[in-house]
C-alpha positions as CSV (number, residue, x, y, z in Angstrom):
1,X,0.0,-0.1,0.0
2,X,1.1,3.7,-0.5
3,X,2.6,4.6,2.8
4,X,1.9,8.3,2.4
5,X,-1.8,7.6,1.8
6,X,-1.9,5.1,4.6
7,X,-0.4,7.4,7.1
8,X,-2.8,10.2,6.1
9,X,-5.8,7.9,6.4
10,X,-4.6,6.4,9.8
11,X,-4.1,9.9,11.1
12,X,-7.7,10.8,10.3
13,X,-9.1,7.8,12.3
14,X,-10.1,8.7,15.9
15,X,-9.2,5.6,17.7
16,X,-11.3,4.4,20.8
17,X,-9.8,3.0,23.9
18,X,-7.9,-0.2,23.3
19,X,-9.4,-3.6,23.8
20,X,-8.6,-5.3,27.1
21,X,-5.4,-7.3,27.0
22,X,-5.4,-11.0,26.5
23,X,-2.4,-13.3,26.7
24,X,-3.4,-14.9,23.4
25,X,-5.8,-13.8,20.8
26,X,-9.2,-15.6,20.8
27,X,-10.0,-18.1,17.9
28,X,-12.0,-16.3,15.3
29,X,-15.8,-16.9,15.8
30,X,-16.8,-15.3,12.5
31,X,-14.9,-15.0,9.1
32,X,-16.1,-12.6,6.6
33,X,-15.4,-12.4,3.0
34,X,-15.4,-8.8,1.8
35,X,-15.1,-8.0,-1.8
36,X,-14.9,-4.9,-3.9
37,X,-13.5,-3.3,-7.2
38,X,-11.1,-0.8,-5.7
39,X,-7.5,-0.8,-6.7
40,X,-4.5,-0.4,-4.5
41,X,-4.3,3.1,-2.9
42,X,-7.8,4.0,-3.8
43,X,-9.9,5.7,-0.9
44,X,-12.4,2.5,-1.0
45,X,-9.5,0.3,-0.7
46,X,-8.1,2.2,2.3
47,X,-11.3,2.2,4.0
48,X,-11.9,-1.5,3.8
49,X,-8.2,-2.3,5.0
50,X,-8.8,0.1,8.0
51,X,-12.1,-1.4,9.1
52,X,-10.7,-4.9,8.7
53,X,-7.7,-4.1,10.9
54,X,-9.6,-2.3,13.6
55,X,-12.3,-4.9,13.8
56,X,-9.7,-7.7,14.4
57,X,-8.1,-5.6,17.2
58,X,-11.4,-4.6,18.8
59,X,-12.9,-8.1,18.9
60,X,-9.6,-9.7,19.8
61,X,-9.7,-11.7,16.6
62,X,-13.2,-13.0,17.1
63,X,-14.1,-11.4,13.8
64,X,-11.8,-11.6,10.9
65,X,-12.5,-9.9,7.5
66,X,-10.6,-11.3,4.5
67,X,-10.4,-8.7,1.7
68,X,-10.8,-9.4,-2.1
69,X,-10.2,-6.1,-3.8
70,X,-9.5,-5.1,-7.4
71,X,-12.6,-7.2,-8.7
72,X,-11.0,-10.4,-7.7
73,X,-14.5,-12.0,-7.2
74,X,-16.0,-10.2,-10.3
75,X,-17.4,-6.9,-11.2
76,X,-20.3,-5.0,-9.7
77,X,-22.9,-7.4,-10.9
78,X,-21.0,-10.5,-9.8
79,X,-20.4,-8.8,-6.4
80,X,-24.1,-8.2,-5.7
81,X,-25.0,-11.5,-6.9
82,X,-22.3,-13.1,-4.4
83,X,-23.5,-11.2,-1.6
84,X,-27.2,-12.2,-2.3
85,X,-26.2,-15.8,-2.4
86,X,-24.0,-15.6,0.5
87,X,-21.0,-16.8,-1.4
88,X,-19.5,-13.3,-0.4
89,X,-20.3,-12.2,3.1
90,X,-20.0,-8.3,2.4
91,X,-19.0,-5.9,-0.1
92,X,-19.1,-2.2,-1.0
93,X,-20.0,-0.5,-4.2
94,X,-22.2,2.4,-5.5
95,X,-25.8,2.3,-4.1
96,X,-27.0,2.0,-7.6
97,X,-25.4,-1.5,-8.0
98,X,-28.2,-2.7,-5.8
99,X,-30.9,-1.5,-8.1
100,X,-31.2,-4.8,-9.7
101,X,-32.9,-6.0,-6.5
102,X,-34.6,-2.7,-5.4
103,X,-34.6,-0.1,-8.2
104,X,-35.2,2.8,-5.9
105,X,-31.9,2.3,-4.1
106,X,-30.2,4.0,-6.9
107,X,-31.7,7.3,-5.6
108,X,-28.7,7.6,-3.3
109,X,-26.5,8.1,-6.3
110,X,-28.5,11.0,-7.8
111,X,-26.3,13.6,-9.4
112,X,-26.3,17.1,-7.6
113,X,-28.6,15.8,-4.7
114,X,-26.1,16.3,-1.7
115,X,-25.2,19.6,-0.3
116,X,-21.7,18.4,0.6
117,X,-19.8,15.3,1.5
118,X,-21.0,15.6,5.1
119,X,-24.7,15.7,4.1
120,X,-24.1,12.6,1.9
121,X,-23.0,10.4,4.8
122,X,-25.9,11.6,7.0
123,X,-28.4,11.0,4.3
124,X,-27.1,7.4,3.7
125,X,-27.0,6.3,7.5
126,X,-30.1,4.3,8.6
127,X,-30.3,6.4,12.0
128,X,-30.6,9.7,10.2
129,X,-32.2,8.7,6.8
130,X,-35.9,7.8,6.6
131,X,-35.5,6.9,2.9
132,X,-32.7,4.4,3.6
133,X,-34.6,2.8,6.4
134,X,-37.5,2.3,4.0
135,X,-35.4,1.0,1.2
136,X,-33.3,-1.3,3.5
137,X,-36.3,-3.1,4.5
138,X,-37.1,-3.9,0.9
139,X,-33.5,-4.9,0.2
140,X,-33.7,-7.5,3.1
141,X,-37.1,-8.8,1.9
142,X,-36.2,-9.1,-1.8
143,X,-32.6,-9.5,-1.9
144,X,-31.4,-11.0,1.4
145,X,-29.0,-8.0,1.5
146,X,-28.8,-5.2,4.1
147,X,-26.9,-1.9,3.8
148,X,-24.9,-1.7,6.9
149,X,-22.6,1.3,6.3
150,X,-21.4,4.2,4.0
151,X,-18.3,6.1,3.4
152,X,-17.1,9.0,1.3
153,X,-15.0,8.0,-1.8
154,X,-14.6,11.5,-3.3
155,X,-16.3,14.1,-5.5
156,X,-16.8,13.0,-9.1
157,X,-15.6,15.0,-12.1
158,X,-15.5,14.5,-15.9
159,X,-12.3,13.8,-17.6
160,X,-11.5,13.7,-21.5
161,X,-8.9,14.1,-24.1
162,X,-10.7,17.3,-25.3
163,X,-11.6,20.2,-23.4
164,X,-15.3,20.3,-22.4
165,X,-17.2,23.4,-21.4
166,X,-21.0,22.2,-22.0
167,X,-23.2,19.4,-23.1
168,X,-22.6,20.4,-26.7
169,X,-19.0,19.4,-26.4
170,X,-20.0,15.8,-25.6
171,X,-22.7,15.3,-28.2
172,X,-22.3,11.9,-30.0
173,X,-19.1,11.1,-28.1
174,X,-18.7,7.8,-26.1
175,X,-18.0,8.3,-22.4
176,X,-17.5,5.6,-19.9
177,X,-20.0,4.9,-17.2
178,X,-20.4,2.6,-14.3
179,X,-22.3,-0.3,-15.6
180,X,-25.5,0.8,-13.9
181,X,-28.6,2.4,-15.4
182,X,-28.4,5.6,-13.5
183,X,-24.8,6.5,-14.9
184,X,-26.2,6.0,-18.4
185,X,-29.0,8.4,-17.6
186,X,-26.4,10.9,-16.2
187,X,-24.1,10.7,-19.1
188,X,-27.1,10.9,-21.6
189,X,-28.2,14.1,-19.7
190,X,-24.6,15.4,-20.2
191,X,-25.0,14.9,-23.8
192,X,-22.8,11.8,-24.3
193,X,-23.2,8.3,-25.5
194,X,-23.2,6.3,-22.4
195,X,-20.8,3.3,-22.5
196,X,-20.6,0.9,-19.6
197,X,-17.1,-0.3,-18.8
198,X,-16.0,-2.2,-15.8
199,X,-13.3,-0.2,-13.7
200,X,-10.8,-2.9,-14.2
201,X,-11.0,-2.3,-18.0
202,X,-11.3,1.4,-17.9
203,X,-7.6,2.4,-18.7
204,X,-7.6,0.0,-21.7
205,X,-10.9,1.4,-22.9
206,X,-9.6,4.9,-22.9
207,X,-6.2,3.9,-24.4
208,X,-7.9,2.1,-27.3
209,X,-10.5,4.8,-28.1
210,X,-13.5,2.7,-27.0
211,X,-14.4,5.7,-24.8
212,X,-13.0,9.2,-25.1
213,X,-13.7,10.2,-21.6
214,X,-15.1,9.1,-18.2
215,X,-15.8,10.4,-14.7
216,X,-14.3,9.6,-11.3
217,X,-13.0,11.5,-8.1
218,X,-9.5,13.0,-8.4
219,X,-7.6,10.4,-6.4
220,X,-9.2,7.6,-8.5
221,X,-7.7,9.3,-11.5
222,X,-4.2,8.9,-9.7
223,X,-4.7,5.4,-8.4
224,X,-6.0,4.2,-11.9
225,X,-3.2,6.2,-13.6
226,X,-5.7,7.8,-16.0
227,X,-3.3,10.6,-16.4
228,X,-1.6,8.4,-18.9
229,X,-4.8,8.4,-21.1
230,X,-6.6,11.5,-20.5
231,X,-5.7,15.2,-20.7
232,X,-8.3,17.4,-19.4
233,X,-10.3,17.4,-16.0
234,X,-13.6,19.2,-15.9
235,X,-14.5,20.0,-12.3
236,X,-18.2,19.4,-12.6
237,X,-18.4,18.0,-9.1
238,X,-21.6,16.2,-10.5
239,X,-21.7,13.6,-7.8
240,X,-20.7,13.0,-4.3
241,X,-19.3,9.5,-4.4
242,X,-20.7,7.8,-1.3
243,X,-20.4,4.1,-1.4
244,X,-22.6,1.6,0.3
245,X,-21.5,-1.1,2.4
246,X,-23.7,-4.0,2.1
247,X,-24.0,-7.5,3.9
248,X,-25.6,-10.9,3.2
249,X,-28.5,-10.7,5.8
250,X,-27.9,-14.4,7.0
251,X,-24.1,-13.5,7.5
252,X,-25.0,-10.3,9.3
253,X,-27.4,-12.0,11.6
254,X,-24.8,-14.7,12.4
255,X,-22.3,-12.2,14.0
256,X,-22.9,-12.1,17.7
257,X,-24.6,-8.8,18.7
258,X,-21.8,-7.4,20.8
259,X,-19.4,-7.9,17.9
260,X,-21.9,-6.9,15.3
261,X,-22.1,-3.5,17.2
262,X,-18.3,-3.2,17.1
263,X,-18.5,-3.7,13.4
264,X,-21.1,-1.1,13.0
265,X,-19.4,1.6,15.2
266,X,-16.1,0.9,13.4
267,X,-17.5,1.3,10.0
268,X,-19.2,4.6,11.2
269,X,-16.0,5.8,12.7
270,X,-13.8,5.1,9.6
271,X,-16.6,6.4,7.3
272,X,-16.5,9.8,9.1
273,X,-12.6,9.6,8.8
274,X,-12.9,9.1,5.0
275,X,-14.3,12.8,5.0
276,X,-10.9,14.0,6.5
277,X,-9.0,11.8,4.3
278,X,-10.5,13.4,1.3
279,X,-9.9,16.8,2.5
280,X,-6.3,15.9,3.2
281,X,-5.6,14.2,-0.2
282,X,-7.6,15.7,-2.8
283,X,-5.5,18.8,-3.1
284,X,-2.5,16.7,-3.2
285,X,-4.0,14.4,-5.9
286,X,-4.8,17.5,-7.9
287,X,-1.2,18.8,-7.7
288,X,0.2,15.5,-8.7
289,X,-2.3,15.2,-11.6
290,X,-1.3,18.7,-12.8
291,X,2.4,17.8,-12.5
292,X,1.7,14.8,-14.8
293,X,0.3,17.0,-17.6
294,X,-3.5,17.1,-16.8
295,X,-5.2,20.4,-17.3
296,X,-8.1,21.4,-15.1
297,X,-11.1,23.2,-16.4
298,X,-13.3,25.1,-13.9
299,X,-16.4,27.6,-13.9
300,X,-14.0,30.5,-14.3
301,X,-12.8,28.9,-17.5
302,X,-16.3,28.8,-18.8
303,X,-17.4,25.3,-17.6
304,X,-21.3,25.4,-17.6
305,X,-21.8,23.5,-14.3
306,X,-25.3,24.8,-13.9
307,X,-26.1,23.7,-17.5
308,X,-25.1,20.3,-16.8
309,X,-27.0,20.2,-13.6
310,X,-30.1,21.2,-15.2
311,X,-29.9,18.8,-18.2
312,X,-28.9,15.8,-15.9
313,X,-31.7,16.2,-13.6
314,X,-34.1,16.5,-16.3
315,X,-32.9,13.3,-17.7
316,X,-32.9,11.4,-14.4
317,X,-36.5,12.7,-13.9
318,X,-37.6,11.3,-17.2
319,X,-35.9,7.8,-16.7
320,X,-36.8,7.5,-12.8
321,X,-40.3,9.3,-12.5
322,X,-41.0,7.5,-8.9
323,X,-37.9,9.1,-7.4
324,X,-39.0,12.7,-6.4
325,X,-40.5,11.6,-2.8
326,X,-37.1,10.0,-1.9
327,X,-35.1,12.9,-3.3
328,X,-36.9,15.2,-1.1
329,X,-36.3,12.8,2.0
330,X,-32.6,12.9,1.1
331,X,-32.4,16.6,0.6
332,X,-34.3,17.3,3.9
333,X,-31.8,15.4,6.1
334,X,-30.1,18.0,8.4
């Protein structure tokens, strides 16, 4: 792991008192297989590693989390199917990846819906989000999956090999989206031809011209080395990338209640720490990307962020007409 990122991340975590000393660690009572698509050094990878480490310490080894990063157990679709069946205990990905089970869960990825990163975490926490409580009940009933946490993975921006100022500059051009319906709607609203590509294949798709652009948080551009295949970063800030942590319901209920509380509290703690990690690293990621030749385009340069917001929300409204009540609940979370 990148030591600089790791030290920054660890510094952001507010540690609780150490667990009581034992002469030897207890044998693991629960072993959880946790899969995700994040690459080494990406915020989502650091989050999972930190949770796994702290849970092992705080349960004195009673709960062990085995991580499978970098799409080792498949892409988003395979991940959700694996957690539903129980072959995978836990995972994390975009909320919208669970829409194959309950379509309205994708509402938590609605572009331009959150006021700021802090709001995105409050609006995706069961204790403060009526919308998530409602949707979670449906997920358990229909998919045997429960959302058990969330964390912040950065603000998403557009990149391309050509300078983009408005949706006119994207007309008829193929842009990569996460292989989820909402991303296709968002990119269509931006004027592009939405082209689903798994993250593990993204750099190749850009290098070969399968797609001419994509969208991701700044530090993902760095960890994925997209500076090698993209020239411009448009600071659209169109989405707060807040990822859902979800578990197979049977596996979740099999964790002893006291240890499940430790896991919940640890995920919430590290989830809040990802906000500090993002603040500490995003500026450094931008500096590094600029040093590697990427050009940043902002509103002061003529980037029509408001135009993107309006056109994207119109498209989302057409494609997901039953979302307005949930969007209002999300926006009303204090």
